PAKOLZA-883372 format. One record per residue (C-alpha): residue in one letter; x, y, z. Coordinates in steps of 0.5 Angstrom, whole numbers. Layout:
<sites>
[a [X Y Z]] ...
</sites>
This chain:
<sites>
[x [423 378 385]] [x [420 375 379]] [x [419 381 374]] [x [415 380 368]] [x [417 385 363]] [x [415 386 356]] [x [419 387 349]] [x [417 392 344]] [x [421 395 339]] [x [419 401 334]] [x [424 401 328]] [x [429 398 332]] [x [429 402 338]] [x [427 398 342]] [x [425 398 350]] [x [423 394 356]] [x [416 395 358]] [x [413 394 365]] [x [406 395 367]] [x [407 398 374]] [x [399 400 375]] [x [401 397 383]] [x [407 402 384]] [x [412 395 385]] [x [418 397 381]] [x [423 399 385]] [x [424 405 380]] [x [429 408 384]] [x [434 402 383]] [x [439 405 378]] [x [442 399 378]] [x [437 393 376]] [x [435 398 371]] [x [441 399 368]] [x [442 391 368]] [x [435 390 365]] [x [438 394 358]] [x [444 391 358]] [x [444 387 352]] [x [449 382 355]] [x [446 381 363]] [x [440 382 361]] [x [434 383 357]] [x [437 388 353]] [x [434 395 351]] [x [436 403 349]] [x [431 404 355]] [x [426 401 361]] [x [419 405 360]] [x [413 403 366]] [x [406 404 365]] [x [402 407 372]] [x [396 411 373]] [x [394 418 373]] [x [388 421 375]] [x [387 426 370]] [x [389 421 363]] [x [389 414 361]] [x [396 413 364]] [x [402 416 366]] [x [409 415 361]] [x [416 414 366]] [x [422 412 361]] [x [429 411 364]] [x [436 410 359]] [x [439 405 359]] [x [444 408 364]] [x [439 407 370]] [x [436 416 369]] [x [430 417 369]] [x [430 421 363]] [x [426 427 358]] [x [421 425 353]] [x [423 419 348]] [x [418 419 342]] [x [419 412 341]] [x [418 410 347]] [x [412 414 347]] [x [409 410 341]] [x [411 403 344]] [x [407 405 350]] [x [402 407 346]] [x [401 400 343]] [x [402 397 350]] [x [397 400 353]] [x [393 397 347]] [x [395 390 348]] [x [393 391 356]] [x [387 394 354]] [x [388 399 357]] [x [385 404 351]] [x [382 402 345]] [x [385 406 338]] [x [386 413 342]] [x [389 416 348]] [x [392 422 352]] [x [397 420 357]] [x [401 423 361]] [x [409 424 360]] [x [415 428 363]] [x [415 433 358]] [x [407 433 359]] [x [400 431 356]] [x [400 427 349]] [x [395 424 344]] [x [396 419 340]] [x [392 414 336]] [x [394 407 334]] [x [391 403 328]] [x [394 396 325]] [x [400 397 329]] [x [401 403 326]] [x [403 408 332]] [x [401 416 331]] [x [404 420 337]] [x [403 428 338]] [x [409 431 340]] [x [410 437 345]] [x [410 444 341]] [x [416 447 339]] [x [417 454 340]] [x [425 455 339]] [x [429 453 333]] [x [436 456 335]] [x [440 456 328]] [x [448 456 329]] [x [454 455 326]] [x [454 449 322]] [x [448 445 325]] [x [442 447 329]] [x [439 446 336]] [x [432 445 338]] [x [429 441 344]] [x [423 436 342]] [x [422 433 349]] [x [428 432 349]] [x [435 437 347]] [x [438 435 340]] [x [443 438 336]] [x [442 437 328]] [x [448 437 323]] [x [447 436 315]] [x [452 432 313]] [x [454 428 306]] [x [455 420 305]] [x [452 419 312]] [x [453 412 311]] [x [460 412 312]] [x [460 418 317]] [x [463 416 323]] [x [457 417 328]] [x [459 414 334]] [x [465 418 335]] [x [463 425 332]] [x [456 424 337]] [x [460 422 343]] [x [465 429 341]] [x [459 434 340]] [x [455 430 346]] [x [461 432 351]] [x [465 438 348]] [x [459 442 346]] [x [454 440 351]] [x [458 438 357]] [x [455 433 363]] [x [447 434 361]] [x [449 433 355]] [x [444 432 348]] [x [442 427 343]] [x [446 429 336]] [x [443 427 329]] [x [446 427 324]] [x [443 428 318]] [x [442 428 309]] [x [438 430 304]] [x [435 424 300]] [x [430 429 296]] [x [425 435 298]] [x [422 432 303]] [x [426 426 305]] [x [431 425 310]] [x [436 420 312]] [x [438 421 319]] [x [443 417 324]] [x [444 419 332]] [x [448 418 337]] [x [443 418 344]] [x [446 421 350]] [x [444 416 356]] [x [445 410 351]] [x [453 413 349]] [x [451 410 342]] [x [449 410 336]] [x [441 407 335]] [x [437 405 330]] [x [432 410 331]] [x [430 416 336]] [x [423 419 335]] [x [425 426 338]] [x [431 426 334]] [x [427 424 327]] [x [422 429 330]] [x [428 434 330]] [x [431 434 325]] [x [424 434 320]] [x [424 441 324]] [x [431 443 323]] [x [431 441 316]] [x [425 446 315]] [x [427 452 319]] [x [433 453 315]] [x [430 452 308]] [x [432 445 306]] [x [424 443 304]] [x [418 447 303]] [x [413 441 305]] [x [410 441 313]] [x [409 432 312]] [x [417 430 312]] [x [420 422 312]] [x [425 420 315]] [x [429 414 314]] [x [432 412 320]] [x [437 406 321]] [x [431 401 323]] [x [426 404 318]] [x [422 409 317]] [x [417 414 320]] [x [413 421 319]] [x [413 427 321]] [x [408 433 320]] [x [406 439 323]] [x [403 446 323]] [x [408 452 324]] [x [405 460 324]] [x [411 466 327]] [x [416 461 328]] [x [412 456 333]] [x [411 449 331]] [x [405 446 333]] [x [401 440 332]] [x [407 435 331]] [x [405 428 330]] [x [411 422 329]] [x [408 417 326]] [x [411 409 325]] [x [411 402 328]] [x [410 400 333]] [x [412 393 335]] [x [411 387 340]] [x [417 382 340]] [x [416 378 347]] [x [414 377 353]] [x [418 374 358]] [x [420 373 366]] [x [426 374 369]] [x [429 373 376]] [x [432 381 380]] 
</sites>
């Protein structure tokens, strides 16, 4: 089968996107998804996203990790599929779409996508780290000298030894000033460091607020691939009206035989 695909990236987090409104894509075939995401033998991406029809919203987002398994929510992937839907003329500048963790609202203007994330009702403060779920599970840990930090080996160890088979994404954070942080993320499913992680940036911002490293509710996050911003409201320990904002860019369109 000759497959038409689109490549998008959000702060370096890159994805293969496919218009699957006719339900032609063999999404149960993990090997095909894994090969498409392979950087040596396929298109190359951190994940694959299908845009599908939805009965009650503008579209449905179905996200797969690079290993071929359907996964939990991906924040940067969510921003990229909004840009993709805009390119396909499925939406104009505002949208509501469905994903594995529920409904998401978003806007797109001049290539900047602001995506509403799910509410976060629980932030667990552990010994030396914070754990929370922002659509995907995230371990958040403060470190020093993040530029030279061994993200791959330390992240892999925590992902496997602390969280077992199911795993967790692992974020290492360094504070830059009162409302700015730099993070680096080891992503499960990719099983490596990625240039950005949207749910991870969201988790880091919420974690830093929850442990009083910042009083701000508009937080700047520097990732390896650029800059993101996270805003939220908080009441009674519950984080609401969470928005992840940053660029989502079309890279190229192509065809590949699968």
